[in-house]
VOPAGU-2260 file (C-alpha; in pm, 1 decimal, decimal comma):
REM VOPAGU-2260
SITE   aa  ch    i         X         Y         Z
SITE  MET   A    0   -2259,1    1566,9    1079,7
SITE  THR   A    1   -2499,3    1625,8    1367,3
SITE  ASP   A    2   -2698,6    1944,5    1310,3
SITE  ASN   A    3   -2515,2    2265,2    1402,8
SITE  LEU   A    4   -2211,8    2073,2    1527,9
SITE  VAL   A    5   -1888,1    2213,5    1388,2
SITE  ILE   A    6   -1579,8    1999,4    1421,2
SITE  ARG   A    7   -1230,7    2113,6    1340,8
SITE  ALA   A    8   -1043,2    1812,3    1207,4
SITE  ALA   A    9    -747,6    1723,3     995,3
SITE  ALA   A   10    -666,4    1468,7     729,7
SITE  MET   A   11    -334,1    1356,3     578,7
SITE  ASP   A   12    -302,6    1181,3     243,0
SITE  LEU   A   13      26,6     985,4     212,9
SITE  GLY   A   14      76,3     898,7    -155,1
SITE  SER   A   15     357,4     775,3    -377,9
SITE  ASN   A   16     475,1    1127,8    -443,2
SITE  THR   A   17     328,5    1371,0    -190,1
SITE  LEU   A   18     205,7    1399,7     167,3
SITE  ARG   A   19     -81,9    1647,6     191,9
SITE  LEU   A   20    -253,2    1803,5     490,6
SITE  LEU   A   21    -598,9    1960,3     518,6
SITE  VAL   A   22    -732,2    2119,8     836,7
SITE  ALA   A   23   -1096,6    2216,0     808,3
SITE  ASP   A   24   -1413,4    2305,7     997,4
SITE  VAL   A   25   -1677,3    2049,1     909,8
SITE  GLN   A   26   -2051,1    2085,0     960,1
SITE  ASP   A   27   -2326,3    1867,8     809,8
SITE  SER   A   28   -2072,8    1716,6     566,9
SITE  HIS   A   29   -1973,4    2062,3     444,5
SITE  TRP   A   30   -1620,5    2181,8     504,4
SITE  THR   A   31   -1425,5    2501,9     510,8
SITE  ALA   A   32   -1048,8    2490,9     484,5
SITE  VAL   A   33    -854,2    2640,7     777,6
SITE  GLY   A   34    -504,4    2532,3     675,8
SITE  ARG   A   35    -319,9    2325,8     415,9
SITE  ALA   A   36      31,2    2196,7     370,7
SITE  LEU   A   37     219,0    1988,9     109,7
SITE  ALA   A   38     547,5    1793,6     120,1
SITE  THR   A   39     707,9    1568,5    -134,0
SITE  PRO   A   40     878,1    1272,4      34,6
SITE  ARG   A   41     844,5    1069,0    -293,9
SITE  LEU   A   42     766,1     752,1     -99,1
SITE  GLY   A   43     723,7     549,4    -416,4
SITE  ARG   A   44    1068,1     622,2    -559,7
SITE  GLY   A   45    1224,3     306,2    -707,3
SITE  LEU   A   46     964,2      89,9    -539,8
SITE  LYS   A   47     882,6    -255,2    -680,1
SITE  PRO   A   48     587,9    -468,5    -561,1
SITE  GLY   A   49     684,7    -641,2    -240,0
SITE  GLY   A   50    1000,8    -430,7    -201,1
SITE  ARG   A   51    1086,8    -200,7      81,5
SITE  LEU   A   52    1039,6     173,9      95,1
SITE  HIS   A   53    1344,5     382,5      15,5
SITE  PRO   A   54    1506,5     464,7     356,9
SITE  GLU   A   55    1541,8     837,9     286,1
SITE  ALA   A   56    1185,3     862,2     156,2
SITE  ARG   A   57    1056,1     673,8     460,0
SITE  GLN   A   58    1236,2     906,5     696,6
SITE  ALA   A   59    1116,2    1212,5     503,4
SITE  ALA   A   60     757,8    1088,6     524,5
SITE  LYS   A   61     788,8    1039,9     902,1
SITE  ARG   A   62     946,5    1377,9     952,8
SITE  GLU   A   63     684,6    1563,9     745,4
SITE  ALA   A   64     393,6    1375,2     895,4
SITE  LYS   A   65     511,2    1469,4    1246,5
SITE  ALA   A   66     534,0    1834,5    1143,0
SITE  PHE   A   67     187,7    1819,7     979,7
SITE  ALA   A   68      29,5    1659,7    1290,7
SITE  GLU   A   69     179,4    1934,4    1507,2
SITE  THR   A   70      47,7    2197,9    1261,9
SITE  ALA   A   71    -301,9    2046,4    1271,5
SITE  ARG   A   72    -317,0    2037,9    1650,3
SITE  GLY   A   73    -172,7    2384,8    1666,7
SITE  LEU   A   74    -466,5    2502,3    1457,0
SITE  GLY   A   75    -706,4    2337,3    1697,7
SITE  ALA   A   76    -790,0    2008,7    1518,2
SITE  SER   A   77    -964,9    1768,3    1756,4
SITE  ARG   A   78    -899,4    1471,9    1526,6
SITE  VAL   A   79    -617,2    1383,0    1293,4
SITE  ALA   A   80    -657,7    1103,8    1040,7
SITE  LEU   A   81    -408,4     965,0     792,0
SITE  ALA   A   82    -458,6     736,2     490,8
SITE  ALA   A   83    -184,6     589,3     272,3
SITE  THR   A   84    -219,9     470,0     -87,1
SITE  GLN   A   85     -25,0     284,4    -357,4
SITE  ALA   A   86     329,5     305,2    -221,2
SITE  CYS   A   87     224,1     163,1     112,9
SITE  ARG   A   88       5,2     -96,6     -61,3
SITE  LEU   A   89     299,3    -219,1    -265,1
SITE  ALA   A   90     581,0    -202,7      -8,2
SITE  SER   A   91     640,4    -488,6     231,1
SITE  ASP   A   92     699,5    -236,5     507,9
SITE  GLY   A   93     421,5       2,8     408,8
SITE  PRO   A   94     169,5    -109,0     673,7
SITE  ALA   A   95     440,9     -96,1     935,0
SITE  LEU   A   96     516,6     266,4     844,9
SITE  VAL   A   97     151,9     361,6     884,0
SITE  ALA   A   98     132,8     178,0    1219,0
SITE  GLU   A   99     441,7     364,3    1337,0
SITE  LEU   A  100     285,1     697,4    1238,0
SITE  ALA   A  101     -36,9     609,8    1415,7
SITE  ARG   A  102     144,8     523,1    1735,3
SITE  GLU   A  103     413,6     791,3    1739,5
SITE  LEU   A  104     186,3    1080,1    1634,9
SITE  SER   A  105    -118,3     960,6    1836,6
SITE  LEU   A  106    -336,2     974,4    1526,7
SITE  ASN   A  107    -708,8     910,7    1567,9
SITE  ARG   A  108    -714,7     694,1    1260,8
SITE  ALA   A  109    -445,9     562,5    1024,3
SITE  ARG   A  110    -477,2     302,6     752,5
SITE  VAL   A  111    -353,7     177,5     419,4
SITE  LEU   A  112    -633,9     211,9     165,2
SITE  SER   A  113    -718,3     -55,6     -86,3
SITE  GLY   A  114    -765,2      60,7    -444,1
SITE  GLN   A  115   -1142,7      37,6    -398,4
SITE  GLU   A  116   -1134,2     238,7     -75,4
SITE  GLU   A  117    -917,4     499,4    -240,4
SITE  ALA   A  118   -1163,6     535,9    -525,3
SITE  ARG   A  119   -1459,8     563,0    -288,8
SITE  LEU   A  120   -1296,4     837,2     -84,3
SITE  SER   A  121   -1185,9    1025,0    -395,4
SITE  ARG   A  122   -1545,6    1020,6    -510,9
SITE  LEU   A  123   -1667,9    1146,2    -174,3
SITE  GLY   A  124   -1419,4    1433,4    -166,0
SITE  THR   A  125   -1471,3    1533,9    -526,5
SITE  LEU   A  126   -1850,4    1546,8    -495,1
SITE  SER   A  127   -1812,4    1782,2    -199,3
SITE  ARG   A  128   -1701,7    2055,3    -444,3
SITE  LEU   A  129   -1809,9    1941,9    -790,7
SITE  ALA   A  130   -2039,5    2173,6    -985,5
SITE  GLY   A  131   -2266,8    2040,0   -1259,2
SITE  PRO   A  132   -2387,2    1687,7   -1323,9
SITE  ALA   A  133   -2226,7    1377,8   -1178,6
SITE  GLU   A  134   -2454,1    1148,3   -1376,1
SITE  GLY   A  135   -2262,2     989,6   -1665,1
SITE  ALA   A  136   -1933,5    1127,4   -1531,4
SITE  LEU   A  137   -1613,4     935,8   -1451,1
SITE  LEU   A  138   -1360,5    1050,7   -1193,8
SITE  ALA   A  139    -994,0     984,7   -1259,6
SITE  ASP   A  140    -762,7    1016,4    -958,5
SITE  VAL   A  141    -415,1    1011,2   -1110,3
SITE  GLY   A  142    -152,9     945,1    -847,7
SITE  GLY   A  143     217,9     877,1    -826,4
SITE  GLY   A  144     183,4     498,2    -824,7
SITE  SER   A  145    -166,2     421,5    -950,7
SITE  SER   A  146    -477,4     575,1   -1103,9
SITE  GLU   A  147    -830,6     509,0    -977,9
SITE  VAL   A  148   -1132,3     549,5   -1202,8
SITE  VAL   A  149   -1480,1     564,2   -1044,2
SITE  ASP   A  150   -1831,4     635,3   -1164,3
SITE  LEU   A  151   -1937,8     961,9   -1003,5
SITE  GLY   A  152   -2305,9     910,9   -1073,4
SITE  ASP   A  153   -2336,8     553,8    -945,6
SITE  GLU   A  154   -2189,3     470,6    -606,5
SITE  THR   A  155   -2266,3     102,6    -656,1
SITE  ALA   A  156   -2050,0      73,0    -969,2
SITE  PRO   A  157   -1718,3    -103,1    -894,7
SITE  PRO   A  158   -1415,1     128,0    -925,3
SITE  LEU   A  159   -1121,1      45,8   -1145,4
SITE  SER   A  160    -769,4      66,6   -1001,2
SITE  LEU   A  161    -497,0      83,0   -1267,9
SITE  PRO   A  162    -119,4      37,4   -1201,3
SITE  LEU   A  163     -59,2     361,6   -1384,6
SITE  GLY   A  164     114,3     637,9   -1189,7
SITE  CYS   A  165     325,9     938,9   -1287,2
SITE  VAL   A  166     620,8     852,1   -1061,0
SITE  HIS   A  167     653,2     498,4   -1195,2
SITE  LEU   A  168     600,4     599,9   -1554,9
SITE  GLY   A  169     861,9     874,1   -1531,4
SITE  GLU   A  170    1115,8     630,5   -1384,2
SITE  ALA   A  171    1040,2     369,7   -1648,0
SITE  TYR   A  172    1029,9     573,4   -1967,5
SITE  LEU   A  173    1178,9     923,3   -1932,3
SITE  ARG   A  174    1555,4     921,1   -1896,6
SITE  SER   A  175    1668,5    1203,1   -2125,9
SITE  ASP   A  176    1648,6    1571,6   -2042,8
SITE  PRO   A  177    1433,7    1688,8   -2207,9
SITE  PRO   A  178    1262,4    1361,6   -2294,5
SITE  ALA   A  179    1359,7    1215,9   -2632,0
SITE  PRO   A  180    1084,0    1166,1   -2892,3
SITE  ALA   A  181    1129,9     787,4   -2874,5
SITE  GLU   A  182    1083,1     799,8   -2495,1
SITE  LEU   A  183     761,3    1004,8   -2532,8
SITE  LYS   A  184     629,6     754,3   -2787,6
SITE  ALA   A  185     706,4     462,2   -2556,0
SITE  LEU   A  186     528,9     650,3   -2271,3
SITE  THR   A  187     220,2     705,2   -2491,2
SITE  ARG   A  188     211,2     334,9   -2580,7
SITE  ALA   A  189     240,0     230,9   -2217,7
SITE  VAL   A  190     -45,7     460,6   -2119,4
SITE  GLU   A  191    -267,0     336,9   -2405,2
SITE  GLU   A  192    -201,2     -24,2   -2309,3
SITE  ALA   A  193    -281,5      35,6   -1941,8
SITE  LEU   A  194    -607,3     218,2   -2030,8
SITE  ARG   A  195    -746,0     -61,3   -2250,9
SITE  PRO   A  196    -991,3    -170,1   -1977,6
SITE  LEU   A  197   -1171,7     159,0   -2041,2
SITE  ALA   A  198   -1213,0     108,6   -2415,4
SITE  GLY   A  199   -1580,4     131,3   -2513,0
SITE  ARG   A  200   -1678,8     274,0   -2177,2
SITE  THR   A  201   -1971,6     519,5   -2201,1
SITE  CYS   A  202   -1880,1     852,9   -2046,3
SITE  ARG   A  203   -2028,4    1198,4   -2092,9
SITE  ARG   A  204   -1783,5    1385,4   -1866,7
SITE  LEU   A  205   -1431,8    1323,1   -1734,9
SITE  VAL   A  206   -1346,0    1475,9   -1398,2
SITE  ALA   A  207    -981,8    1460,3   -1287,5
SITE  SER   A  208    -850,5    1510,8    -934,6
SITE  ALA   A  209    -517,8    1482,7    -751,2
SITE  GLY   A  210    -181,6    1650,3    -811,8
SITE  THR   A  211    -150,2    1619,6   -1187,6
SITE  ALA   A  212    -498,0    1756,0   -1253,1
SITE  ALA   A  213    -452,0    2037,9   -1002,2
SITE  THR   A  214    -116,4    2127,6   -1159,6
SITE  LEU   A  215    -275,5    2137,1   -1503,6
SITE  GLY   A  216    -533,1    2381,5   -1369,3
SITE  SER   A  217    -259,4    2593,2   -1210,4
SITE  LEU   A  218     -64,0    2601,2   -1536,4
SITE  VAL   A  219    -368,9    2697,9   -1739,6
SITE  LEU   A  220    -458,0    2974,9   -1498,0
SITE  GLY   A  221     -96,3    3087,3   -1459,6
SITE  LEU   A  222    -122,4    3091,8   -1077,1
SITE  THR   A  223     166,1    3236,3    -881,1
SITE  ASP   A  224       3,5    3131,6    -555,2
SITE  TYR   A  225    -197,2    2810,4    -572,4
SITE  GLN   A  226    -571,0    2858,0    -515,7
SITE  PRO   A  227    -771,6    2536,1    -470,9
SITE  GLU   A  228   -1111,3    2694,9    -526,6
SITE  ALA   A  229    -994,4    2862,6    -846,8
SITE  VAL   A  230    -881,5    2523,5    -980,4
SITE  ASN   A  231   -1200,5    2337,6    -876,1
SITE  ASN   A  232   -1438,1    2296,7   -1171,6
SITE  LEU   A  233   -1202,1    2447,2   -1431,7
SITE  GLU   A  234   -1272,2    2312,2   -1780,5
SITE  VAL   A  235    -964,6    2229,7   -1988,5
SITE  THR   A  236    -990,5    2124,6   -2354,5
SITE  ALA   A  237    -796,2    1836,9   -2504,7
SITE  THR   A  238    -622,7    2086,8   -2733,3
SITE  ARG   A  239    -506,7    2294,9   -2436,9
SITE  LEU   A  240    -394,3    1983,4   -2252,5
SITE  GLN   A  241    -191,3    1870,8   -2554,4
SITE  GLY   A  242     -38,5    2215,7   -2583,4
SITE  GLU   A  243      76,1    2214,2   -2219,3
SITE  LEU   A  244     215,7    1860,2   -2263,1
SITE  ASP   A  245     408,6    1959,5   -2575,8
SITE  ARG   A  246     543,4    2274,0   -2410,2
SITE  LEU   A  247     664,1    2093,2   -2100,5
SITE  ALA   A  248     811,6    1798,9   -2291,8
SITE  SER   A  249    1022,8    2044,1   -2494,6
SITE  LEU   A  250    1186,4    2198,4   -2187,5
SITE  PRO   A  251    1472,9    2065,6   -1978,0
SITE  LEU   A  252    1393,7    1985,2   -1616,0
SITE  ALA   A  253    1567,2    2299,8   -1486,4
SITE  SER   A  254    1341,5    2516,5   -1702,3
SITE  ARG   A  255    1027,1    2328,6   -1600,2
SITE  ARG   A  256    1115,5    2381,9   -1234,2
SITE  GLY   A  257    1103,2    2757,8   -1291,4
SITE  LEU   A  258     764,5    2770,0   -1464,3
SITE  GLN   A  259     480,4    2973,1   -1311,1
SITE  GLY   A  260     202,9    2747,3   -1192,3
SITE  LEU   A  261     421,9    2434,5   -1166,7
SITE  GLU   A  262     551,3    2321,9    -831,8
SITE  ALA   A  263     925,4    2252,8    -863,3
SITE  ALA   A  264     900,5    1915,7    -691,9
SITE  ARG   A  265     649,1    1798,1    -952,9
SITE  ALA   A  266     845,6    1913,5   -1254,7
SITE  ASP   A  267     996,0    1569,8   -1323,3
SITE  ILE   A  268     667,3    1381,2   -1313,5
SITE  ILE   A  269     420,2    1626,7   -1470,0
SITE  ILE   A  270     485,9    1496,4   -1825,6
SITE  PRO   A  271     377,9    1134,5   -1751,9
SITE  GLY   A  272      87,4    1271,9   -1544,2
SITE  LEU   A  273     -46,3    1480,3   -1834,2
SITE  ALA   A  274       9,8    1183,6   -2067,0
SITE  ILE   A  275    -225,5     981,6   -1852,2
SITE  LEU   A  276    -493,1    1255,8   -1868,9
SITE  ARG   A  277    -448,2    1280,7   -2246,0
SITE  GLY   A  278    -484,6     903,7   -2275,5
SITE  LEU   A  279    -802,2     908,1   -2067,5
SITE  LEU   A  280    -963,4    1168,6   -2293,7
SITE  ALA   A  281    -861,0     969,2   -2603,4
SITE  VAL   A  282    -990,7     631,1   -2483,8
SITE  LEU   A  283   -1320,6     791,5   -2368,8
SITE  GLY   A  284   -1366,2     994,1   -2686,8
SITE  LEU   A  285   -1397,0    1325,7   -2504,1
SITE  ASP   A  286   -1268,3    1673,4   -2599,7
SITE  ARG   A  287   -1235,4    1827,2   -2250,1
SITE  LEU   A  288   -1207,6    1746,8   -1882,6
SITE  THR   A  289   -1307,8    1911,4   -1553,9
SITE  VAL   A  290   -1019,1    1973,3   -1318,5
SITE  MET   A  291   -1070,2    1934,5    -941,2
SITE  ASP   A  292    -844,7    2009,5    -651,9
SITE  ALA   A  293   -1092,5    1840,1    -410,9
SITE  GLY   A  294   -1063,5    1464,5    -405,4
SITE  LEU   A  295    -902,9    1196,7    -187,8
SITE  LEU   A  296    -776,4    1426,1      88,2
SITE  GLU   A  297   -1123,6    1575,1     144,8
SITE  GLY   A  298   -1273,1    1226,4     129,1
SITE  ILE   A  299   -1039,1    1106,7     403,3
SITE  LEU   A  300   -1149,0    1401,8     619,0
SITE  LEU   A  301   -1526,0    1346,3     567,8
SITE  ASP   A  302   -1505,7     969,2     601,0
SITE  ASP   A  303   -1320,8     994,1     929,9
SITE  LEU   A  304   -1594,4    1214,2    1074,5
SITE  ALA   A  305   -1890,5    1015,7     935,4
SITE  PRO   A  306   -1919,1     774,7    1236,7
SITE  ILE   A  307   -1947,0    1078,2    1467,7
SITE  GLY   A  308   -2286,8    1162,8    1331,6
SITE  ALA   A  309   -2307,1    1196,8     953,5
């Protein structure tokens, strides 16, 4: 940003599972959070490529986005930007929903991100808070409908967008409560198959952002109130990740919803989300990962303000 200019702005990330809001003061590409909000419209529920968004999910997304835009402006945000990801990429009426939100909420910017754009913005947001080396590191943004993998140390490297999301995996493989062993094995095989493009990839560090990673950090820390900066840069070993996955997979959904550190609305999709992270560590031959809260949402915010004077 222009020297000494502080802009209060807001960003919304409309994904396959959640809608997230960040209101922040931004100066010279540095940001300080002023307010946050999270809703779970589950926009990607039951969605097939080229299909239409579930009517109830669509209405929930519109309702929550309106409330978030009002919250942002109530906090003094001079700009409000929204970006939508996999659910709106897949749905035939996804772009129309985003256009409606732009018009009805008078958003400064609203768009459906391509997989490559999503990866670029995830990288931008993650680097705004990442400690330690980015060279040789891969960022995995595990979402509800897709996962993006990007080289953190080389902005020219093409990102990889995988049709591997925790909402879709949960719907496809986990039908018993708690999940049956055969279902968990089928889930593992599906993850391994989808991650084959990463086989043989050289990587010294795995950084994971988005809801699954943040939830893993919250579970490891046992947070009663979620704290983004406590989660940022938390190191979690493969052994600890497997332990959390085993624990959650052994519990019925009602019990998972009551766990400290686990948002109730994510209890039904956390198992496939953690299975993706486990699969990433395995295919990359790593024994730990770095958890980040900062990622796509922060990237949307910074990218929206870049033309103003970054």
